[in-house]
C-alpha positions, 0 to 999 in steps of 0.5 A: 500500500502506498503511504505518503508521509510529511515529516521533519527529522527533528520531530520526535512524534514523527519518529514515534508515528513511523514506528507505530505505522510500521508495527501496525502494518506488520500486524496487519500483514500489509506491505508498505510503499512509503513516499517521504515528503519534506516539512521543515518545522523551523526553516530559519534555524541555523546550521547548529543551535548555540543554546540547548534544545530545552532553551530553544523550545522554551523561547519558541513556545513561551514556556519555562525551561522546566516546563519544556523539560517535563514535556521532553521527558514525557515524549521520551517515555512515549518514544521508549514504548516504541523502542526509541531512545530519545536523548533529548538532553543532547539533541541539537535541532539545526536547520534540516533543509539539507537533511531533506535533500539527502532523503530525496537523493536516498529515495531516488536510490530506493533508500528513503526509509533507510535515510529517514530512520538513520537521520531520526536515530542520529538526531534523537538517539546519538545527539548529532547536530542534524544540520551539519555536513559531517552528520549528513555524510555520516548518515549517507555512508551508513546507508550506503550512498555514493560519497561522491554523489553526496558531496555533489548534492551538498555542494549544489542545490540539487533536490532543493526544488523537491523540498520546496514543492513538498512543503507547498503541497503540504501547506497549500493543498493539504492544509497541513499545520503540523507533522507527522501527516499521513496519506494512505492510498492517495485518499485517506489522510491522518494527522499526528502520531496516532496510537497503533490501533488507529493505524490498524483501523486506517489500514483496514479501511484503505485495504477494504474493497469500496462499498458499491450500490446498484446504479443506473446502467445501460446494456445492449438492450436497454437502460435500467434504473435499479430497484433499491 
């Protein structure tokens, strides 16, 4: 089944949602064909943050650092239930534009899922600065991308239009205001890192044959209006 997903690699709920979707698909016996799409939560972010992630989020949302840290602990606990070690104290949420370009390159090689997983892991578990070239090169090497192609990508604007197009579709056509955002079979939308049970329900709905009713039709002899 085709699933289009808009997300950002510094979004813990995107990682949680990915794991829940995968778990639901495995339980339902559904093979997924995932298409990853770009969505930057902070397009103006610097390559590397100079303040802690908690300080950054406190400034962004107008909360105290203590409130943000409590929120981060809750998210980390939620992530742990999905097998994710979210080391929020070490997270460095830099600009993700080049990470999204790298995902598009990987996706063109059939390695989109591997790139997304590796970037999530690098940021949330390893605490690597996701906006820095060294991190992106490390991720690329880890999943088997050609280092020359990766250098060419990072030295150019390759796939920049793909990132911008994804974001335009999200905001202007789908009216996406937050991520993760899923579209199943190009017709059923789902927002947020829903519980696995919700993913199971959506997968069941998406794989079920459409309901049909008797409808007006013509054959070789006549046109008929069916009785209800």
